[in-house]
C-alpha positions, 0 to 999 in steps of 0.5 A: 747860166754858170756862176762866176767867181773871182780868184787871185791868179791863174797859174799854168792852167790852174786856179784855186778858190779859198776863204769864204768864197770857196766855203760858199761854193763847196758847202752852200752850192755843193760843188763837186769835181767835174762841175764847170764854173767861170773864174775871173782874175780881174783881167781874163775870164776862163771856164774852169772845171772843179778838180779837187775840194779839200780842207778842214771844212768841205769848202776850205779850198777848191782847185780848178783846171782851166778849160776854155778862155771866155771873151772878157767884156769890160766897158771903156766907161769908167765912173767914180762915185763919190757917195755920201755916207747914209744909214748903213742898210741903205748904204749897203743897198747903194753899194750893191746896186752901184756895182750891178750898174757898172761903177768903177770906184766908190769913195764914201764921203763924210759930208757935212750932213752925214750923221757923225756916228755913221762917219765914225763907224765907216772904217769898221764897215769897210771889210763888209762893204768890200765883201758886198762889192765882190759878191755883187760883181760876181752875181752881175758877172763883171770882170772885176769888182769896183774899187772901194776907197777909204772914206774921205772928207768932201773937200779932199775928195773933190780936189782929188777927182781927176776925171775929165767930166765931174758932176755934182747932183743937185736939188737946186731949182736952177741946176740943169738936167743931167741929160743936158750935161751929157748932150753938151759933153762926152767923156769916158771918165766921169766922177759923180758926187751924190749928197746925203739926206738933207742935201749939200751945204753951200760950202760943199757946192762952193768946193765943187765949183772950185774943182770944176764940178758941173751941177746937175739935176735928176728932176723935180722930185726929191730923191733918196740917196739910194734912188739917186745912185741908181738913177744917175748911174743908169743915165750915165751909162745910157748917155756915154756908152754909145747912145747918141742924144736925140 
């Protein structure tokens, strides 16, 4: 299967790849003139032939000629993930897998039980996190990478969520199963809020209710944040991308 890369734009049947992506393609994958790759500008996908590799380093710039437009597959489902900040190795795993499972936007949350040192360091990690989203989107052959929003406080993120269906994942025994929420409601714009290790505080649950979030459970077991991310997104896609409840 051909590799896919993102470019800034298509221009008169041509495109160029620069920066780290071009270096990776040129030096690591050893691209050569005549080879074919898929390129996406976030709106269209083209099959493109390598025309020229140039620059101070072998992969500094790669120029392509567009040869054939490829049907662009993009789900109508838009899922925003409000993701509480956790230890950075696990946070990065969450970002990678959320991208593969089709999330549209990720908002890192400074939750009450997020470690304060991690919250303070989150801004310095944003460029690395964007790179993870980009590389994961290319690997999973998405049309575009997810949007990474700046880290936000819980109250502000809940208040800003304008999606039709808003869900806060909960460990509380009274919370209905996520499946029941989706059988009762359907939407093409969904916001999922996932808490940190230790869960949400009562004040955060109150803020969610104030902003019309439904409380929902992923089961009796207590899940780590990264497990909850992939489970919740998989259930959401299954429920809302054309599969009927039985």
